[in-house]
DRENBAKE-297780 format. One record per residue (C-alpha): residue number from 1; y, x, z. Coordinates in steps of 0.25 Angstrom, whole numbers, always signed. Layout:
<pt i="NUM" north="Y" east="X" up="Z"/>
...
REM end
This chain:
<pt i="1" north="+81" east="-24" up="-22"/>
<pt i="2" north="+72" east="-27" up="-10"/>
<pt i="3" north="+58" east="-35" up="-8"/>
<pt i="4" north="+49" east="-40" up="+3"/>
<pt i="5" north="+36" east="-45" up="+2"/>
<pt i="6" north="+22" east="-48" up="+8"/>
<pt i="7" north="+10" east="-40" up="-1"/>
<pt i="8" north="-1" east="-45" up="+8"/>
<pt i="9" north="-2" east="-54" up="+20"/>
<pt i="10" north="-12" east="-49" up="+31"/>
<pt i="11" north="-25" east="-47" up="+24"/>
<pt i="12" north="-39" east="-41" up="+28"/>
<pt i="13" north="-40" east="-27" up="+21"/>
<pt i="14" north="-49" east="-23" up="+10"/>
<pt i="15" north="-60" east="-15" up="+15"/>
<pt i="16" north="-62" east="-4" up="+5"/>
<pt i="17" north="-55" east="-8" up="-8"/>
<pt i="18" north="-41" east="-8" up="-11"/>
<pt i="19" north="-36" east="-21" up="-11"/>
<pt i="20" north="-22" east="-27" up="-16"/>
<pt i="21" north="-10" east="-29" up="-5"/>
<pt i="22" north="-3" east="-40" up="-13"/>
<pt i="23" north="+2" east="-38" up="-28"/>
<pt i="24" north="+9" east="-27" up="-35"/>
<pt i="25" north="+24" east="-26" up="-31"/>
<pt i="26" north="+35" east="-25" up="-41"/>
<pt i="27" north="+44" east="-12" up="-36"/>
<pt i="28" north="+52" east="-9" up="-48"/>
<pt i="29" north="+67" east="-6" up="-43"/>
<pt i="30" north="+62" east="-4" up="-27"/>
<pt i="31" north="+62" east="+8" up="-22"/>
<pt i="32" north="+51" east="+7" up="-10"/>
<pt i="33" north="+42" east="-3" up="-5"/>
<pt i="34" north="+39" east="-4" up="+9"/>
<pt i="35" north="+26" east="-11" up="+15"/>
<pt i="36" north="+24" east="-16" up="+28"/>
<pt i="37" north="+9" east="-17" up="+31"/>
<pt i="38" north="+3" east="-23" up="+43"/>
<pt i="39" north="-11" east="-18" up="+45"/>
<pt i="40" north="-21" east="-25" up="+55"/>
<pt i="41" north="-32" east="-15" up="+57"/>
<pt i="42" north="-46" east="-21" up="+57"/>
<pt i="43" north="-61" east="-16" up="+57"/>
<pt i="44" north="-57" east="-6" up="+45"/>
<pt i="45" north="-54" east="+8" up="+46"/>
<pt i="46" north="-39" east="+6" up="+39"/>
<pt i="47" north="-32" east="+1" up="+27"/>
<pt i="48" north="-27" east="+9" up="+16"/>
<pt i="49" north="-14" east="+4" up="+8"/>
<pt i="50" north="-11" east="+10" up="-5"/>
<pt i="51" north="+0" east="+8" up="-17"/>
<pt i="52" north="-1" east="+8" up="-30"/>
<pt i="53" north="+11" east="+9" up="-41"/>
<pt i="54" north="+10" east="+1" up="-53"/>
<pt i="55" north="+19" east="+5" up="-66"/>
<pt i="56" north="+17" east="-11" up="-72"/>
<pt i="57" north="+14" east="-25" up="-66"/>
<pt i="58" north="-1" east="-24" up="-61"/>
<pt i="59" north="-2" east="-10" up="-67"/>
<pt i="60" north="-10" east="+2" up="-65"/>
<pt i="61" north="-12" east="+6" up="-50"/>
<pt i="62" north="-5" east="+20" up="-48"/>
<pt i="63" north="-7" east="+24" up="-32"/>
<pt i="64" north="+6" east="+26" up="-25"/>
<pt i="65" north="+6" east="+43" up="-22"/>
<pt i="66" north="+12" east="+51" up="-13"/>
<pt i="67" north="+16" east="+64" up="-15"/>
<pt i="68" north="+13" east="+76" up="-6"/>
<pt i="69" north="+19" east="+90" up="-7"/>
<pt i="70" north="+13" east="+104" up="-1"/>
<pt i="71" north="+19" east="+117" up="-4"/>
<pt i="72" north="+26" east="+111" up="-18"/>
<pt i="73" north="+14" east="+104" up="-22"/>
<pt i="74" north="+14" east="+88" up="-24"/>
<pt i="75" north="+2" east="+81" up="-23"/>
<pt i="76" north="+0" east="+65" up="-26"/>
<pt i="77" north="-8" east="+57" up="-15"/>
<pt i="78" north="-12" east="+42" up="-16"/>
<pt i="79" north="-5" east="+36" up="-6"/>
<pt i="80" north="-11" east="+25" up="+3"/>
<pt i="81" north="-9" east="+20" up="+17"/>
<pt i="82" north="-21" east="+20" up="+26"/>
<pt i="83" north="-18" east="+11" up="+39"/>
<pt i="84" north="-28" east="+12" up="+51"/>
<pt i="85" north="-22" east="+4" up="+62"/>
<pt i="86" north="-16" east="-8" up="+64"/>
<pt i="87" north="+1" east="-8" up="+62"/>
<pt i="88" north="+12" east="-12" up="+54"/>
<pt i="89" north="+16" east="-2" up="+44"/>
<pt i="90" north="+25" east="+1" up="+32"/>
<pt i="91" north="+25" east="+10" up="+20"/>
<pt i="92" north="+37" east="+12" up="+9"/>
<pt i="93" north="+34" east="+15" up="-5"/>
<pt i="94" north="+43" east="+22" up="-14"/>
<pt i="95" north="+42" east="+13" up="-27"/>
<pt i="96" north="+54" east="+20" up="-34"/>
<pt i="97" north="+48" east="+20" up="-49"/>
<pt i="98" north="+36" east="+10" up="-47"/>
<pt i="99" north="+37" east="-3" up="-53"/>
<pt i="100" north="+24" east="-9" up="-45"/>
<pt i="101" north="+17" east="-6" up="-32"/>
<pt i="102" north="+4" east="-12" up="-28"/>
<pt i="103" north="-4" east="-9" up="-15"/>
<pt i="104" north="-18" east="-11" up="-10"/>
<pt i="105" north="-26" east="-10" up="+3"/>
<pt i="106" north="-40" east="-7" up="+8"/>
<pt i="107" north="-49" east="-2" up="+19"/>
<pt i="108" north="-47" east="+13" up="+22"/>
<pt i="109" north="-62" east="+13" up="+23"/>
<pt i="110" north="-74" east="+5" up="+20"/>
<pt i="111" north="-77" east="+1" up="+36"/>
<pt i="112" north="-76" east="-9" up="+45"/>
<pt i="113" north="-73" east="-24" up="+41"/>
<pt i="114" north="-59" east="-23" up="+37"/>
<pt i="115" north="-52" east="-34" up="+45"/>
<pt i="116" north="-40" east="-29" up="+45"/>
<pt i="117" north="-27" east="-35" up="+40"/>
<pt i="118" north="-16" east="-29" up="+31"/>
<pt i="119" north="-2" east="-36" up="+27"/>
<pt i="120" north="+8" east="-29" up="+18"/>
<pt i="121" north="+22" east="-34" up="+15"/>
<pt i="122" north="+32" east="-24" up="+8"/>
<pt i="123" north="+48" east="-22" up="+5"/>
<pt i="124" north="+53" east="-16" up="-7"/>
<pt i="125" north="+67" east="-9" up="-8"/>
REM end
């Protein structure tokens, strides 16, 4: 099954508080979701995008994590994307076993007057 859509049209980013990018997406039955991110840098330092998994519709946020391995020891790290330059970016998330996914965005530092914009669309497959 494949689906595409727009999570957020070009919108001025939030300064400090992580703010919803669109609504949660039902991804049950999909293996991956790929985000297409268009960021126009403004007076702010940058923007941070975070992903959260939900087990149920509008459920508790469980931040998407990445596992790293060093010398046989695995460590979980909160996953986030930090953008500091104007550009078009993509990011693919493995959503096997996840029922819903939700994204947020917010300024990477409490500085400047955020006038940069962020637009996000997706494809699920």
